[in-house]
N, C-alpha and C positions, 0 to 999 in steps of 0.2 A: 559498476553494475553492467552486466551483459545480458542480452536477451534478444530474441528474434523480433520482438514487437517494441523495442525501446529505441527512441531516437530523442533528439533535443527537445521535441515537443512535450514529451511525457516523463522524463526521466525524474524531476522532482516529485511529480504526484506519485510515482511508483516507488521511489527508493525509500522515502521517509516512512511511510506506513510499514513497509517490510523491515525497516531498520528497527522500528518500535516492536515489531513481533520478535525480531531476533534479541533485542535487549531484554524483552519481557522473559524469554526463555534463559538467556545466558546469565543475566545478573540476578536472577531470583534464586535464593537458596533452595536446594532440592525438596527440602521438608516444607517450604512455603509455596511449591508450585501449585498453581490452580488445578484442581481435579475436575472442575466443571468447565467446559469450553464456553459456556455463556459468560462466566466471569471475565474471561480474557476477552471475549468479543466485546463486551460492554466497556472494558478499559480501552481497547483499541479504538472503539468507536469514539469514544471521548477524546482520545488523543487526535484523532483525525478532525474533530471539531476545532481543537486548539490550533492545528495546523492551518485549517482554513481561515480561522480568525486571525492568523499572523501573515495571512497573504500567500500561503502555499496551497495551491489546488490540489490537495491530497485526494487520491482516488478512494472510492467507497472500499471498506474493510471486506465485503463480500462481493461476488458477482464475477462474471466471466472476464472482466477487463477489455482492453482493447485488442483488435485483431491485426495481423500484418496487412499492409496496403496490397491490393491484388494486381496492380499494374501502374504503369505511367499515369499521373494525374489522378490516381485514386485517393491520394491523401486530402483531396479537396471535398470528398463526399463523406469523410469519416466525422 
């Protein structure tokens, strides 16, 4: 995974929820794809809870996420 805001401190919490979203789309037959985004949101939220129960600090399904550090030492204030 690559991104401007990804480093060793947040790769696991970012990659697994996104992998679940990709799996939701790629492995679901086209005819069975959810038409209502709330159905997908509910499943991904449940999956996040499972990850948290297993010790993976998965990021929330919705929200803005983390921002890039603004300068030297700024990682201590995030």
